[in-house]
Backbone as XML, in Angstrom:
<?xml version="1.0"?>
<chain id="A" units="angstrom">
  <residue number="1" name="GLN">
    <atom name="N" x="185.848" y="266.125" z="248.138"/>
    <atom name="CA" x="184.977" y="264.276" z="247.993"/>
    <atom name="C" x="187.276" y="263.060" z="248.383"/>
  </residue>
  <residue number="2" name="VAL">
    <atom name="N" x="187.213" y="262.658" z="248.560"/>
    <atom name="CA" x="187.967" y="261.527" z="248.670"/>
    <atom name="C" x="188.317" y="260.803" z="247.953"/>
  </residue>
  <residue number="3" name="GLN">
    <atom name="N" x="188.585" y="259.944" z="247.211"/>
    <atom name="CA" x="188.485" y="258.519" z="246.263"/>
    <atom name="C" x="189.695" y="258.480" z="246.211"/>
  </residue>
  <residue number="4" name="LEU">
    <atom name="N" x="189.512" y="257.386" z="246.777"/>
    <atom name="CA" x="190.186" y="256.354" z="247.680"/>
    <atom name="C" x="189.286" y="255.140" z="247.841"/>
  </residue>
  <residue number="5" name="VAL">
    <atom name="N" x="189.118" y="254.045" z="247.312"/>
    <atom name="CA" x="188.913" y="252.382" z="247.619"/>
    <atom name="C" x="189.416" y="251.683" z="247.636"/>
  </residue>
  <residue number="6" name="GLU">
    <atom name="N" x="189.462" y="251.615" z="249.464"/>
    <atom name="CA" x="190.682" y="250.319" z="249.125"/>
    <atom name="C" x="189.347" y="249.031" z="249.676"/>
  </residue>
  <residue number="7" name="SER">
    <atom name="N" x="189.391" y="247.693" z="249.298"/>
    <atom name="CA" x="188.968" y="246.481" z="248.829"/>
    <atom name="C" x="190.066" y="245.238" z="249.662"/>
  </residue>
  <residue number="8" name="GLY">
    <atom name="N" x="189.216" y="243.940" z="249.896"/>
    <atom name="CA" x="190.117" y="242.565" z="249.644"/>
    <atom name="C" x="190.321" y="242.201" z="251.022"/>
  </residue>
  <residue number="9" name="GLY">
    <atom name="N" x="190.112" y="242.983" z="251.946"/>
    <atom name="CA" x="190.795" y="242.186" z="253.835"/>
    <atom name="C" x="189.684" y="241.465" z="254.264"/>
  </residue>
  <residue number="10" name="GLY">
    <atom name="N" x="190.103" y="240.771" z="255.402"/>
    <atom name="CA" x="189.465" y="240.015" z="255.630"/>
    <atom name="C" x="189.930" y="239.200" z="256.476"/>
  </residue>
  <residue number="11" name="LEU">
    <atom name="N" x="189.852" y="237.868" z="257.512"/>
    <atom name="CA" x="189.905" y="237.545" z="258.077"/>
    <atom name="C" x="191.085" y="236.080" z="257.780"/>
  </residue>
  <residue number="12" name="VAL">
    <atom name="N" x="192.115" y="236.499" z="257.957"/>
    <atom name="CA" x="193.088" y="234.651" z="257.450"/>
    <atom name="C" x="194.078" y="234.389" z="258.688"/>
  </residue>
  <residue number="13" name="GLN">
    <atom name="N" x="193.954" y="233.160" z="258.624"/>
    <atom name="CA" x="194.418" y="231.827" z="259.198"/>
    <atom name="C" x="196.228" y="232.646" z="259.014"/>
  </residue>
  <residue number="14" name="PRO">
    <atom name="N" x="197.852" y="232.856" z="260.130"/>
    <atom name="CA" x="198.913" y="232.175" z="260.226"/>
    <atom name="C" x="199.315" y="232.052" z="258.620"/>
  </residue>
  <residue number="15" name="GLY">
    <atom name="N" x="200.018" y="232.572" z="258.388"/>
    <atom name="CA" x="200.657" y="231.733" z="257.142"/>
    <atom name="C" x="199.752" y="232.536" z="255.686"/>
  </residue>
  <residue number="16" name="GLY">
    <atom name="N" x="198.446" y="232.296" z="255.305"/>
    <atom name="CA" x="197.824" y="233.060" z="255.176"/>
    <atom name="C" x="198.222" y="233.994" z="253.840"/>
  </residue>
  <residue number="17" name="SER">
    <atom name="N" x="197.410" y="234.044" z="252.590"/>
    <atom name="CA" x="197.406" y="235.108" z="251.999"/>
    <atom name="C" x="196.461" y="236.090" z="251.577"/>
  </residue>
  <residue number="18" name="LEU">
    <atom name="N" x="197.179" y="237.406" z="250.948"/>
    <atom name="CA" x="195.652" y="238.446" z="251.118"/>
    <atom name="C" x="196.064" y="238.651" z="249.646"/>
  </residue>
  <residue number="19" name="ARG">
    <atom name="N" x="194.968" y="239.419" z="248.581"/>
    <atom name="CA" x="194.935" y="240.880" z="247.615"/>
    <atom name="C" x="194.296" y="241.508" z="248.198"/>
  </residue>
  <residue number="20" name="LEU">
    <atom name="N" x="195.216" y="242.883" z="248.917"/>
    <atom name="CA" x="193.833" y="244.137" z="248.470"/>
    <atom name="C" x="194.239" y="244.469" z="247.798"/>
  </residue>
  <residue number="21" name="SER">
    <atom name="N" x="193.317" y="245.863" z="247.133"/>
    <atom name="CA" x="193.132" y="246.830" z="245.779"/>
    <atom name="C" x="192.591" y="248.173" z="246.405"/>
  </residue>
  <residue number="22" name="CYS">
    <atom name="N" x="193.094" y="249.474" z="245.252"/>
    <atom name="CA" x="192.856" y="249.884" z="246.316"/>
    <atom name="C" x="192.422" y="251.247" z="244.742"/>
  </residue>
  <residue number="23" name="ALA">
    <atom name="N" x="191.547" y="251.590" z="244.671"/>
    <atom name="CA" x="190.684" y="252.468" z="243.593"/>
    <atom name="C" x="190.844" y="253.355" z="243.633"/>
  </residue>
  <residue number="24" name="ALA">
    <atom name="N" x="191.578" y="254.420" z="242.961"/>
    <atom name="CA" x="191.581" y="255.511" z="243.315"/>
    <atom name="C" x="191.459" y="256.751" z="241.976"/>
  </residue>
  <residue number="25" name="SER">
    <atom name="N" x="191.297" y="257.517" z="242.242"/>
    <atom name="CA" x="190.667" y="258.761" z="241.211"/>
    <atom name="C" x="192.389" y="259.276" z="240.819"/>
  </residue>
  <residue number="26" name="GLY">
    <atom name="N" x="191.473" y="260.096" z="239.600"/>
    <atom name="CA" x="192.920" y="260.355" z="238.394"/>
    <atom name="C" x="193.883" y="261.373" z="239.418"/>
  </residue>
  <residue number="27" name="SER">
    <atom name="N" x="193.174" y="262.065" z="239.674"/>
    <atom name="CA" x="193.550" y="263.528" z="240.604"/>
    <atom name="C" x="194.620" y="262.635" z="241.553"/>
  </residue>
  <residue number="28" name="ILE">
    <atom name="N" x="194.527" y="261.741" z="242.789"/>
    <atom name="CA" x="195.119" y="261.253" z="243.305"/>
    <atom name="C" x="196.123" y="260.315" z="242.547"/>
  </residue>
  <residue number="29" name="PHE">
    <atom name="N" x="195.673" y="259.655" z="241.362"/>
    <atom name="CA" x="196.761" y="258.564" z="241.406"/>
    <atom name="C" x="197.927" y="259.597" z="239.928"/>
  </residue>
  <residue number="30" name="SER">
    <atom name="N" x="197.440" y="259.396" z="239.329"/>
    <atom name="CA" x="197.987" y="259.857" z="237.680"/>
    <atom name="C" x="199.716" y="260.337" z="238.608"/>
  </residue>
  <residue number="31" name="GLY">
    <atom name="N" x="200.306" y="259.862" z="237.616"/>
    <atom name="CA" x="202.039" y="260.198" z="237.976"/>
    <atom name="C" x="202.093" y="260.069" z="238.924"/>
  </residue>
  <residue number="32" name="ASN">
    <atom name="N" x="201.481" y="260.145" z="239.949"/>
    <atom name="CA" x="202.417" y="260.175" z="241.477"/>
    <atom name="C" x="203.118" y="258.564" z="242.223"/>
  </residue>
  <residue number="33" name="THR">
    <atom name="N" x="203.727" y="259.132" z="243.504"/>
    <atom name="CA" x="204.148" y="257.278" z="243.975"/>
    <atom name="C" x="202.840" y="257.148" z="244.838"/>
  </residue>
  <residue number="34" name="MET">
    <atom name="N" x="202.082" y="256.137" z="245.031"/>
    <atom name="CA" x="201.260" y="255.516" z="245.574"/>
    <atom name="C" x="201.760" y="254.871" z="246.492"/>
  </residue>
  <residue number="35" name="ALA">
    <atom name="N" x="201.144" y="254.619" z="247.642"/>
    <atom name="CA" x="201.990" y="253.763" z="248.695"/>
    <atom name="C" x="200.913" y="252.836" z="249.432"/>
  </residue>
  <residue number="36" name="TRP">
    <atom name="N" x="200.844" y="252.336" z="250.757"/>
    <atom name="CA" x="200.259" y="251.656" z="251.116"/>
    <atom name="C" x="200.732" y="251.638" z="252.786"/>
  </residue>
  <residue number="37" name="TYR">
    <atom name="N" x="199.435" y="251.765" z="253.503"/>
    <atom name="CA" x="200.035" y="252.306" z="254.613"/>
    <atom name="C" x="199.256" y="250.957" z="255.967"/>
  </residue>
  <residue number="38" name="ARG">
    <atom name="N" x="199.224" y="250.795" z="256.983"/>
    <atom name="CA" x="199.078" y="250.376" z="258.001"/>
    <atom name="C" x="198.443" y="250.768" z="259.029"/>
  </residue>
  <residue number="39" name="GLN">
    <atom name="N" x="197.472" y="250.970" z="260.350"/>
    <atom name="CA" x="197.579" y="251.786" z="261.428"/>
    <atom name="C" x="196.736" y="250.444" z="262.409"/>
  </residue>
  <residue number="40" name="ALA">
    <atom name="N" x="197.256" y="249.828" z="263.125"/>
    <atom name="CA" x="197.288" y="248.683" z="264.462"/>
    <atom name="C" x="196.612" y="249.154" z="265.256"/>
  </residue>
  <residue number="41" name="PRO">
    <atom name="N" x="195.706" y="248.748" z="266.705"/>
    <atom name="CA" x="195.255" y="249.217" z="267.378"/>
    <atom name="C" x="196.213" y="250.529" z="268.047"/>
  </residue>
  <residue number="42" name="GLY">
    <atom name="N" x="195.745" y="251.290" z="268.690"/>
    <atom name="CA" x="196.781" y="252.119" z="269.225"/>
    <atom name="C" x="198.178" y="252.444" z="268.576"/>
  </residue>
  <residue number="43" name="LYS">
    <atom name="N" x="198.075" y="252.650" z="267.445"/>
    <atom name="CA" x="199.955" y="252.537" z="266.991"/>
    <atom name="C" x="199.219" y="253.742" z="265.728"/>
  </residue>
  <residue number="44" name="ALA">
    <atom name="N" x="200.477" y="254.214" z="265.627"/>
    <atom name="CA" x="200.196" y="255.035" z="264.509"/>
    <atom name="C" x="200.412" y="254.678" z="263.156"/>
  </residue>
  <residue number="45" name="ARG">
    <atom name="N" x="200.025" y="255.293" z="261.958"/>
    <atom name="CA" x="199.978" y="254.908" z="261.092"/>
    <atom name="C" x="200.974" y="254.503" z="260.752"/>
  </residue>
  <residue number="46" name="GLU">
    <atom name="N" x="201.200" y="254.104" z="259.751"/>
    <atom name="CA" x="202.710" y="253.361" z="259.181"/>
    <atom name="C" x="202.354" y="252.966" z="257.868"/>
  </residue>
  <residue number="47" name="LEU">
    <atom name="N" x="203.801" y="253.289" z="256.769"/>
    <atom name="CA" x="204.115" y="252.855" z="255.540"/>
    <atom name="C" x="204.566" y="251.620" z="255.555"/>
  </residue>
  <residue number="48" name="VAL">
    <atom name="N" x="203.448" y="250.760" z="254.886"/>
    <atom name="CA" x="203.710" y="249.273" z="253.860"/>
    <atom name="C" x="205.506" y="248.889" z="253.214"/>
  </residue>
  <residue number="49" name="ALA">
    <atom name="N" x="204.447" y="249.911" z="251.755"/>
    <atom name="CA" x="205.144" y="249.782" z="250.875"/>
    <atom name="C" x="204.775" y="250.729" z="249.780"/>
  </residue>
  <residue number="50" name="ARG">
    <atom name="N" x="205.663" y="251.603" z="248.678"/>
    <atom name="CA" x="205.890" y="252.830" z="247.547"/>
    <atom name="C" x="206.170" y="251.856" z="246.486"/>
  </residue>
  <residue number="51" name="ILE">
    <atom name="N" x="205.244" y="252.645" z="245.077"/>
    <atom name="CA" x="205.593" y="252.098" z="243.902"/>
    <atom name="C" x="205.531" y="253.911" z="243.905"/>
  </residue>
  <residue number="52" name="THR">
    <atom name="N" x="207.066" y="253.785" z="242.714"/>
    <atom name="CA" x="206.537" y="255.058" z="241.671"/>
    <atom name="C" x="205.283" y="254.277" z="240.751"/>
  </residue>
  <residue number="53" name="ASN">
    <atom name="N" x="205.532" y="255.470" z="239.924"/>
    <atom name="CA" x="204.245" y="255.829" z="238.545"/>
    <atom name="C" x="204.879" y="254.753" z="236.972"/>
  </residue>
  <residue number="54" name="GLY">
    <atom name="N" x="206.388" y="254.702" z="237.621"/>
    <atom name="CA" x="207.267" y="253.382" z="237.422"/>
    <atom name="C" x="207.457" y="252.391" z="236.835"/>
  </residue>
  <residue number="55" name="GLY">
    <atom name="N" x="206.794" y="252.099" z="238.382"/>
    <atom name="CA" x="206.745" y="250.664" z="238.802"/>
    <atom name="C" x="207.804" y="250.376" z="239.471"/>
  </residue>
  <residue number="56" name="GLY">
    <atom name="N" x="209.318" y="251.840" z="239.996"/>
    <atom name="CA" x="210.197" y="251.146" z="241.017"/>
    <atom name="C" x="209.085" y="251.041" z="242.417"/>
  </residue>
  <residue number="57" name="THR">
    <atom name="N" x="210.039" y="249.769" z="243.370"/>
    <atom name="CA" x="209.119" y="249.524" z="244.812"/>
    <atom name="C" x="210.108" y="250.311" z="245.524"/>
  </residue>
  <residue number="58" name="TYR">
    <atom name="N" x="209.606" y="249.885" z="247.202"/>
    <atom name="CA" x="210.060" y="250.159" z="248.569"/>
    <atom name="C" x="209.266" y="249.479" z="249.395"/>
  </residue>
  <residue number="59" name="TYR">
    <atom name="N" x="209.727" y="248.385" z="249.783"/>
    <atom name="CA" x="208.933" y="248.141" z="251.260"/>
    <atom name="C" x="209.463" y="248.650" z="252.950"/>
  </residue>
  <residue number="60" name="ALA">
    <atom name="N" x="208.822" y="248.623" z="253.493"/>
    <atom name="CA" x="208.851" y="248.117" z="254.686"/>
    <atom name="C" x="209.946" y="247.306" z="255.517"/>
  </residue>
  <residue number="61" name="ASP">
    <atom name="N" x="211.324" y="246.965" z="256.217"/>
    <atom name="CA" x="212.173" y="246.265" z="256.010"/>
    <atom name="C" x="211.350" y="244.632" z="256.582"/>
  </residue>
  <residue number="62" name="SER">
    <atom name="N" x="210.093" y="245.243" z="257.262"/>
    <atom name="CA" x="209.697" y="243.496" z="258.113"/>
    <atom name="C" x="208.389" y="243.521" z="257.409"/>
  </residue>
  <residue number="63" name="ARG">
    <atom name="N" x="208.613" y="243.608" z="256.037"/>
    <atom name="CA" x="207.565" y="243.422" z="254.791"/>
    <atom name="C" x="208.631" y="242.828" z="253.767"/>
  </residue>
  <residue number="64" name="LYS">
    <atom name="N" x="209.642" y="242.941" z="253.919"/>
    <atom name="CA" x="210.228" y="243.042" z="252.244"/>
    <atom name="C" x="210.722" y="241.021" z="252.629"/>
  </residue>
  <residue number="65" name="GLY">
    <atom name="N" x="209.670" y="240.860" z="251.038"/>
    <atom name="CA" x="210.274" y="238.966" z="250.846"/>
    <atom name="C" x="208.458" y="238.694" z="250.981"/>
  </residue>
  <residue number="66" name="ARG">
    <atom name="N" x="207.142" y="238.793" z="251.060"/>
    <atom name="CA" x="206.310" y="238.890" z="252.167"/>
    <atom name="C" x="205.225" y="239.149" z="251.001"/>
  </residue>
  <residue number="67" name="PHE">
    <atom name="N" x="205.210" y="240.397" z="250.814"/>
    <atom name="CA" x="204.092" y="241.555" z="250.340"/>
    <atom name="C" x="204.659" y="242.253" z="249.011"/>
  </residue>
  <residue number="68" name="THR">
    <atom name="N" x="204.127" y="242.248" z="247.913"/>
    <atom name="CA" x="204.691" y="242.721" z="246.423"/>
    <atom name="C" x="203.342" y="243.584" z="246.813"/>
  </residue>
  <residue number="69" name="ILE">
    <atom name="N" x="203.926" y="244.847" z="246.091"/>
    <atom name="CA" x="203.219" y="245.844" z="245.467"/>
    <atom name="C" x="203.251" y="246.057" z="244.233"/>
  </residue>
  <residue number="70" name="SER">
    <atom name="N" x="202.239" y="246.587" z="243.570"/>
    <atom name="CA" x="201.717" y="246.639" z="241.925"/>
    <atom name="C" x="201.168" y="247.929" z="241.753"/>
  </residue>
  <residue number="71" name="ARG">
    <atom name="N" x="200.507" y="248.516" z="240.827"/>
    <atom name="CA" x="199.706" y="249.365" z="240.512"/>
    <atom name="C" x="199.726" y="249.301" z="238.380"/>
  </residue>
  <residue number="72" name="ASP">
    <atom name="N" x="197.763" y="248.812" z="237.861"/>
    <atom name="CA" x="197.607" y="249.208" z="237.073"/>
    <atom name="C" x="197.411" y="250.502" z="236.518"/>
  </residue>
  <residue number="73" name="ASN">
    <atom name="N" x="198.292" y="251.335" z="236.081"/>
    <atom name="CA" x="197.895" y="252.788" z="235.362"/>
    <atom name="C" x="196.679" y="253.162" z="234.488"/>
  </residue>
  <residue number="74" name="ALA">
    <atom name="N" x="196.646" y="252.102" z="234.041"/>
    <atom name="CA" x="195.142" y="252.235" z="233.239"/>
    <atom name="C" x="193.889" y="252.268" z="233.608"/>
  </residue>
  <residue number="75" name="LYS">
    <atom name="N" x="193.730" y="251.695" z="234.772"/>
    <atom name="CA" x="192.777" y="251.713" z="236.093"/>
    <atom name="C" x="192.164" y="251.408" z="237.385"/>
  </residue>
  <residue number="76" name="ASN">
    <atom name="N" x="193.559" y="253.206" z="237.211"/>
    <atom name="CA" x="194.583" y="254.075" z="238.298"/>
    <atom name="C" x="194.014" y="253.307" z="239.913"/>
  </residue>
  <residue number="77" name="THR">
    <atom name="N" x="194.226" y="252.089" z="239.716"/>
    <atom name="CA" x="194.314" y="251.122" z="240.583"/>
    <atom name="C" x="196.344" y="250.365" z="241.158"/>
  </residue>
  <residue number="78" name="VAL">
    <atom name="N" x="196.050" y="250.236" z="242.535"/>
    <atom name="CA" x="197.173" y="249.660" z="243.174"/>
    <atom name="C" x="197.189" y="248.826" z="243.907"/>
  </residue>
  <residue number="79" name="TYR">
    <atom name="N" x="197.340" y="247.490" z="244.254"/>
    <atom name="CA" x="197.318" y="246.408" z="244.412"/>
    <atom name="C" x="198.115" y="246.313" z="245.592"/>
  </residue>
  <residue number="80" name="LEU">
    <atom name="N" x="197.962" y="245.517" z="246.423"/>
    <atom name="CA" x="199.615" y="244.988" z="247.196"/>
    <atom name="C" x="199.540" y="243.450" z="248.062"/>
  </residue>
  <residue number="81" name="HIS">
    <atom name="N" x="199.832" y="242.450" z="247.101"/>
    <atom name="CA" x="199.972" y="240.776" z="247.988"/>
    <atom name="C" x="200.678" y="240.810" z="248.845"/>
  </residue>
  <residue number="82" name="MET">
    <atom name="N" x="199.922" y="239.969" z="249.629"/>
    <atom name="CA" x="200.437" y="239.704" z="250.883"/>
    <atom name="C" x="200.738" y="238.532" z="251.250"/>
  </residue>
  <residue number="83" name="ASN">
    <atom name="N" x="201.829" y="237.422" z="251.375"/>
    <atom name="CA" x="201.779" y="236.201" z="251.609"/>
    <atom name="C" x="202.499" y="236.247" z="253.354"/>
  </residue>
  <residue number="84" name="SER">
    <atom name="N" x="202.709" y="234.884" z="254.045"/>
    <atom name="CA" x="202.662" y="234.642" z="255.302"/>
    <atom name="C" x="202.591" y="235.748" z="255.874"/>
  </residue>
  <residue number="85" name="LEU">
    <atom name="N" x="201.333" y="235.678" z="255.797"/>
    <atom name="CA" x="201.107" y="236.131" z="256.693"/>
    <atom name="C" x="200.875" y="236.061" z="258.769"/>
  </residue>
  <residue number="86" name="LYS">
    <atom name="N" x="200.985" y="236.960" z="259.126"/>
    <atom name="CA" x="201.497" y="236.569" z="261.229"/>
    <atom name="C" x="200.654" y="237.757" z="261.665"/>
  </residue>
  <residue number="87" name="PRO">
    <atom name="N" x="200.115" y="237.132" z="262.417"/>
    <atom name="CA" x="198.890" y="238.276" z="263.028"/>
    <atom name="C" x="199.612" y="239.397" z="264.149"/>
  </residue>
  <residue number="88" name="GLU">
    <atom name="N" x="200.627" y="239.925" z="263.888"/>
    <atom name="CA" x="201.223" y="241.304" z="263.213"/>
    <atom name="C" x="201.917" y="242.060" z="262.517"/>
  </residue>
  <residue number="89" name="ASP">
    <atom name="N" x="200.657" y="241.342" z="261.929"/>
    <atom name="CA" x="199.871" y="242.040" z="260.466"/>
    <atom name="C" x="198.350" y="242.303" z="260.525"/>
  </residue>
  <residue number="90" name="THR">
    <atom name="N" x="198.467" y="242.015" z="261.206"/>
    <atom name="CA" x="196.865" y="242.392" z="261.779"/>
    <atom name="C" x="196.520" y="244.371" z="261.981"/>
  </residue>
  <residue number="91" name="ALA">
    <atom name="N" x="195.618" y="244.666" z="261.169"/>
    <atom name="CA" x="195.190" y="246.373" z="260.442"/>
    <atom name="C" x="194.955" y="246.466" z="260.084"/>
  </residue>
  <residue number="92" name="VAL">
    <atom name="N" x="193.904" y="247.869" z="260.109"/>
    <atom name="CA" x="193.179" y="248.602" z="258.847"/>
    <atom name="C" x="194.060" y="249.229" z="258.395"/>
  </residue>
  <residue number="93" name="TYR">
    <atom name="N" x="194.018" y="248.987" z="256.819"/>
    <atom name="CA" x="195.086" y="249.009" z="255.653"/>
    <atom name="C" x="195.113" y="249.968" z="254.913"/>
  </residue>
  <residue number="94" name="TYR">
    <atom name="N" x="195.557" y="250.979" z="254.089"/>
    <atom name="CA" x="194.921" y="252.316" z="253.705"/>
    <atom name="C" x="196.119" y="252.662" z="252.569"/>
  </residue>
  <residue number="95" name="CYS">
    <atom name="N" x="195.412" y="253.265" z="251.865"/>
    <atom name="CA" x="196.270" y="254.021" z="250.233"/>
    <atom name="C" x="196.308" y="254.249" z="250.303"/>
  </residue>
  <residue number="96" name="ASN">
    <atom name="N" x="196.995" y="255.740" z="249.249"/>
    <atom name="CA" x="197.375" y="257.265" z="249.594"/>
    <atom name="C" x="197.981" y="257.475" z="248.525"/>
  </residue>
  <residue number="97" name="ARG">
    <atom name="N" x="198.041" y="257.914" z="248.073"/>
    <atom name="CA" x="200.068" y="259.180" z="247.510"/>
    <atom name="C" x="200.575" y="258.813" z="248.741"/>
  </residue>
  <residue number="98" name="TYR">
    <atom name="N" x="202.312" y="258.727" z="248.545"/>
    <atom name="CA" x="203.081" y="258.242" z="249.104"/>
    <atom name="C" x="203.535" y="260.530" z="249.585"/>
  </residue>
  <residue number="99" name="GLY">
    <atom name="N" x="204.138" y="259.688" z="250.908"/>
    <atom name="CA" x="203.655" y="261.167" z="252.022"/>
    <atom name="C" x="202.728" y="261.713" z="252.269"/>
  </residue>
  <residue number="100" name="ALA">
    <atom name="N" x="201.316" y="261.059" z="252.358"/>
    <atom name="CA" x="199.681" y="261.563" z="253.009"/>
    <atom name="C" x="199.727" y="261.940" z="254.610"/>
  </residue>
  <residue number="101" name="VAL">
    <atom name="N" x="200.618" y="261.080" z="254.794"/>
    <atom name="CA" x="200.941" y="261.370" z="256.560"/>
    <atom name="C" x="201.774" y="262.659" z="256.801"/>
  </residue>
  <residue number="102" name="THR">
    <atom name="N" x="202.342" y="262.773" z="256.190"/>
    <atom name="CA" x="203.170" y="264.539" z="256.725"/>
    <atom name="C" x="202.169" y="265.695" z="256.219"/>
  </residue>
  <residue number="103" name="ARG">
    <atom name="N" x="202.102" y="264.818" z="254.805"/>
    <atom name="CA" x="200.869" y="266.445" z="254.076"/>
    <atom name="C" x="199.587" y="266.364" z="254.799"/>
  </residue>
  <residue number="104" name="GLY">
    <atom name="N" x="199.028" y="265.766" z="255.851"/>
    <atom name="CA" x="198.079" y="265.705" z="255.987"/>
    <atom name="C" x="196.739" y="265.000" z="255.481"/>
  </residue>
  <residue number="105" name="ASP">
    <atom name="N" x="196.563" y="264.180" z="254.494"/>
    <atom name="CA" x="195.901" y="264.846" z="253.412"/>
    <atom name="C" x="194.137" y="263.345" z="253.661"/>
  </residue>
  <residue number="106" name="ASP">
    <atom name="N" x="193.812" y="263.437" z="253.186"/>
    <atom name="CA" x="192.000" y="263.076" z="253.640"/>
    <atom name="C" x="192.672" y="261.622" z="253.319"/>
  </residue>
  <residue number="107" name="TRP">
    <atom name="N" x="191.954" y="260.427" z="253.776"/>
    <atom name="CA" x="192.493" y="259.042" z="253.796"/>
    <atom name="C" x="190.657" y="258.652" z="253.636"/>
  </residue>
  <residue number="108" name="GLY">
    <atom name="N" x="190.701" y="257.489" z="253.094"/>
    <atom name="CA" x="189.589" y="256.109" z="252.621"/>
    <atom name="C" x="188.925" y="256.046" z="253.518"/>
  </residue>
  <residue number="109" name="GLN">
    <atom name="N" x="188.584" y="254.982" z="253.950"/>
    <atom name="CA" x="187.909" y="253.678" z="254.730"/>
    <atom name="C" x="188.645" y="252.844" z="255.416"/>
  </residue>
  <residue number="110" name="GLY">
    <atom name="N" x="189.549" y="252.532" z="253.999"/>
    <atom name="CA" x="190.967" y="251.570" z="254.368"/>
    <atom name="C" x="189.763" y="250.003" z="254.684"/>
  </residue>
  <residue number="111" name="THR">
    <atom name="N" x="190.628" y="248.812" z="255.032"/>
    <atom name="CA" x="190.244" y="247.538" z="254.363"/>
    <atom name="C" x="190.762" y="247.238" z="255.336"/>
  </residue>
  <residue number="112" name="GLN">
    <atom name="N" x="189.894" y="246.227" z="256.719"/>
    <atom name="CA" x="190.456" y="245.390" z="257.893"/>
    <atom name="C" x="191.191" y="244.161" z="257.284"/>
  </residue>
  <residue number="113" name="VAL">
    <atom name="N" x="191.818" y="243.984" z="257.837"/>
    <atom name="CA" x="192.800" y="242.866" z="258.134"/>
    <atom name="C" x="193.714" y="241.902" z="259.831"/>
  </residue>
  <residue number="114" name="ILE">
    <atom name="N" x="192.581" y="240.882" z="259.358"/>
    <atom name="CA" x="192.602" y="240.473" z="260.845"/>
    <atom name="C" x="193.515" y="239.298" z="260.638"/>
  </residue>
  <residue number="115" name="VAL">
    <atom name="N" x="194.485" y="238.735" z="260.924"/>
    <atom name="CA" x="195.703" y="237.397" z="260.587"/>
    <atom name="C" x="195.065" y="236.331" z="262.546"/>
  </residue>
  <residue number="116" name="SER">
    <atom name="N" x="194.280" y="235.711" z="261.969"/>
    <atom name="CA" x="194.368" y="234.744" z="263.313"/>
    <atom name="C" x="193.878" y="233.438" z="263.249"/>
  </residue>
  <residue number="117" name="SER">
    <atom name="N" x="194.220" y="232.883" z="264.466"/>
    <atom name="CA" x="193.789" y="231.207" z="264.084"/>
    <atom name="C" x="192.404" y="230.755" z="264.336"/>
  </residue>
</chain>
């Protein structure tokens, strides 16, 4: 059974902010690079950002400066702070180990983000 629980999504106006959280099991989280992905309707799942066990980060170009990924290794939790949200950020957001798409790993239920006025 997949142990990934995403939360924090919702409806927000353009320019607003949200903080997403993802609680993962130790087998998925510990020592691994974690990532946030998103999938918009009719589109493929794409990488948003990733963070190494030591805190090194990478962001997809369109999210640089607006999104911040962080993790709490004591809580097996990864976060995504999203600022200056745009309608094109509307998607279901998922967390998982980095590389999950390529490996075909199981996923949690995700959390829906809708950016609309």
